[in-house]
C-alpha positions as CSV (number, residue, x, y, z in Angstrom):
1,M,-192.9,91.7,-14.9
2,T,-190.8,88.6,-15.3
3,R,-187.2,89.3,-16.2
4,P,-186.2,88.6,-19.8
5,A,-185.5,85.0,-20.7
6,L,-182.2,83.6,-21.9
7,V,-183.3,82.0,-25.2
8,L,-181.4,79.3,-27.1
9,I,-182.0,79.0,-30.8
10,G,-180.3,77.1,-33.6
11,P,-180.5,74.1,-35.9
12,M,-181.6,70.6,-35.1
13,G,-178.8,68.7,-33.4
14,A,-177.0,71.8,-32.0
15,G,-177.7,70.6,-28.4
16,K,-180.1,73.3,-27.3
17,T,-182.0,71.1,-24.9
18,S,-178.9,69.5,-23.3
19,V,-177.1,72.9,-23.0
20,G,-180.2,74.7,-21.9
21,R,-180.8,72.3,-19.0
22,K,-177.3,72.8,-17.7
23,V,-177.3,76.5,-18.2
24,A,-180.6,76.8,-16.2
25,K,-179.2,74.7,-13.4
26,A,-176.0,76.8,-13.2
27,L,-178.0,80.0,-13.2
28,R,-180.6,78.6,-10.8
29,R,-183.4,79.5,-13.2
30,P,-186.2,77.4,-14.6
31,F,-185.8,75.6,-17.9
32,Y,-188.4,75.4,-20.6
33,D,-188.2,73.6,-23.9
34,S,-190.9,74.5,-26.5
35,D,-190.7,71.1,-28.2
36,I,-191.1,69.3,-24.9
37,A,-194.1,71.6,-24.1
38,V,-195.8,70.7,-27.4
39,V,-195.2,67.0,-26.9
40,R,-196.7,67.2,-23.3
41,A,-199.8,69.0,-24.5
42,H,-200.4,67.3,-27.9
43,G,-198.4,64.2,-28.3
44,P,-195.3,63.2,-30.3
45,I,-194.2,65.7,-32.9
46,D,-193.8,63.1,-35.6
47,R,-197.4,62.1,-35.0
48,I,-198.6,65.7,-35.1
49,F,-196.9,66.2,-38.5
50,A,-198.4,63.0,-39.8
51,E,-201.9,63.4,-38.5
52,Q,-202.4,67.2,-38.3
53,G,-199.7,68.7,-40.6
54,E,-196.9,71.1,-40.1
55,Q,-199.2,74.2,-40.0
56,V,-201.0,72.8,-36.9
57,F,-197.7,72.0,-35.3
58,R,-196.4,75.5,-35.9
59,A,-199.5,77.0,-34.3
60,W,-199.1,74.9,-31.2
61,E,-195.4,75.6,-31.2
62,R,-196.1,79.3,-31.3
63,E,-198.3,79.0,-28.2
64,A,-195.6,77.0,-26.4
65,V,-193.0,79.6,-27.3
66,A,-195.1,82.5,-26.1
67,T,-195.7,80.6,-22.8
68,G,-192.0,79.9,-22.3
69,L,-190.9,83.5,-23.0
70,A,-193.5,84.9,-20.6
71,Q,-192.2,82.7,-17.8
72,G,-188.6,83.8,-18.2
73,G,-185.7,81.6,-17.2
74,V,-183.8,79.6,-19.8
75,V,-185.9,78.8,-22.9
76,S,-184.9,76.4,-25.7
77,L,-186.7,76.8,-29.0
78,G,-187.3,74.1,-31.6
79,G,-185.2,74.7,-34.7
80,G,-188.1,76.1,-36.8
81,A,-189.7,78.2,-34.1
82,V,-187.9,81.3,-35.2
83,L,-189.8,81.2,-38.5
84,D,-192.8,82.7,-36.8
85,T,-192.9,86.5,-37.2
86,D,-194.5,87.0,-33.8
87,T,-191.7,85.0,-32.2
88,Q,-189.1,87.0,-34.1
89,E,-190.7,90.2,-32.6
90,D,-190.8,88.7,-29.1
91,L,-187.2,87.7,-29.2
92,A,-186.2,91.4,-29.4
93,H,-187.1,91.6,-25.6
94,H,-184.9,88.7,-24.6
95,R,-181.3,87.6,-24.6
96,V,-180.8,85.2,-27.5
97,A,-177.9,82.7,-27.8
98,L,-177.4,80.9,-31.1
99,L,-176.0,77.5,-30.8
100,T,-174.2,76.4,-34.0
101,V,-172.8,73.1,-35.1
102,E,-170.6,72.1,-38.0
103,P,-172.3,70.0,-40.6
104,R,-169.8,67.2,-40.4
105,V,-170.4,67.0,-36.6
106,V,-174.2,67.0,-36.8
107,A,-174.2,64.1,-39.2
108,A,-173.8,61.6,-36.4
109,R,-176.3,63.5,-34.2
110,V,-179.1,63.3,-36.7
111,A,-178.4,59.8,-38.1
112,G,-181.5,57.6,-37.7
113,S,-183.5,60.7,-36.6
114,D,-187.3,60.4,-36.2
115,R,-187.6,64.2,-36.7
116,P,-190.3,64.8,-39.2
117,L,-188.4,67.3,-41.3
118,L,-185.4,64.9,-41.6
119,R,-187.4,61.9,-42.9
120,G,-186.3,60.3,-46.1
121,E,-183.3,58.7,-47.6
122,D,-180.7,61.3,-46.6
123,A,-181.4,63.0,-43.3
124,Y,-178.0,64.8,-43.4
125,A,-178.7,66.3,-46.8
126,R,-182.1,67.5,-45.6
127,W,-180.5,69.0,-42.5
128,E,-178.0,70.9,-44.6
129,E,-180.8,72.3,-46.8
130,I,-182.9,73.4,-43.8
131,H,-179.8,74.9,-42.1
132,R,-178.8,76.9,-45.2
133,A,-182.3,78.4,-45.4
134,R,-182.6,79.3,-41.7
135,S,-179.0,80.3,-40.9
136,P,-179.3,84.0,-41.9
137,L,-182.4,84.3,-39.7
138,Y,-180.7,82.6,-36.8
139,R,-177.8,85.0,-37.0
140,R,-180.0,88.1,-37.4
141,L,-181.9,87.2,-34.2
142,A,-178.9,86.2,-32.1
143,D,-177.2,88.4,-29.6
144,R,-174.2,86.0,-29.3
145,T,-173.2,82.8,-31.0
146,F,-171.7,79.7,-29.4
147,D,-170.4,76.7,-31.4
148,T,-171.1,73.2,-30.0
149,S,-169.0,71.3,-32.5
150,H,-165.9,70.6,-30.5
151,G,-164.9,69.7,-26.9
152,P,-167.3,69.0,-24.0
153,L,-170.6,70.8,-24.0
154,Q,-169.8,71.9,-20.5
155,R,-167.4,74.4,-21.9
156,V,-170.2,75.9,-24.0
157,V,-172.5,75.9,-20.9
158,E,-169.8,77.8,-18.9
159,S,-169.4,80.3,-21.7
160,I,-173.1,81.0,-21.9
161,V,-173.5,81.2,-18.1
162,E,-170.6,83.8,-18.0
163,W,-172.2,85.8,-20.8
164,A,-175.6,85.7,-19.0
165,R,-174.1,86.9,-15.7
166,E,-172.2,89.7,-17.4
167,D,-175.4,90.8,-19.1
168,Q,-177.3,90.8,-15.8
169,Q,-174.6,92.9,-14.2
170,E,-174.8,95.4,-17.1
171,T,-178.5,95.8,-16.6
172,G,-178.1,95.9,-12.8
173,G,-180.4,92.9,-12.4
174,D,-183.3,95.2,-13.3
175,P,-186.3,92.9,-13.9
176,H,-187.7,95.5,-16.3
177,A,-184.5,95.6,-18.4
178,G,-186.4,93.7,-21.1
179,D,-188.6,96.7,-21.6
180,R,-185.6,98.8,-22.7
181,Q,-185.4,99.9,-26.3
182,R,-183.0,97.4,-27.8
183,V,-180.8,97.9,-30.8
184,P,-182.2,95.9,-33.8
185,H,-180.5,92.5,-34.0
186,E,-179.1,93.1,-37.4
187,Q,-177.3,96.3,-36.1
188,R,-175.6,94.6,-33.1
189,A,-171.9,93.8,-33.1
190,R,-171.2,90.2,-33.7
191,D,-169.3,88.1,-31.2
192,E,-166.9,85.3,-32.4
193,D,-168.1,81.8,-32.0
194,V,-167.0,80.2,-28.7
195,R,-165.0,77.1,-29.6
């Protein structure tokens, strides 16, 4: 069995793809991004939303997520991927890092965005609305939280790498550690945001 993946979740604009690539490189593990996988298989996400609808996108996203988790390595999930109940169940068998970002910081990151869910007159207001709705779910699913709002992303990358290596040492590098009975996410002790 492939060892559990290190999964990055969080809102749009938190830096999951950028951080994930660097974490994977540092850990010498493959990197997989569910949004990139959907685009490669089906075309641009904004076009999928416009021509097929969000429901079709979510089905394709779920397939991409399942593929990524099965492969292991470092996996970055699109912001809404965690809405799928099967994905939520799957994440219980992997290490999950939540990347957060302060609303005032994300404003510049999503300005002029072509993301389908941020279309309209005020992308930032829409981001805030989506974030408020999803934030409790992100926190419930996460094993640890890392904030990307301040300083170089490299500091966040190093913190995640250190956490991943500590976790691997605790499990003795056992490739079947993901099969262990894990404490439900909502019962785990919470770590402070890394700033």
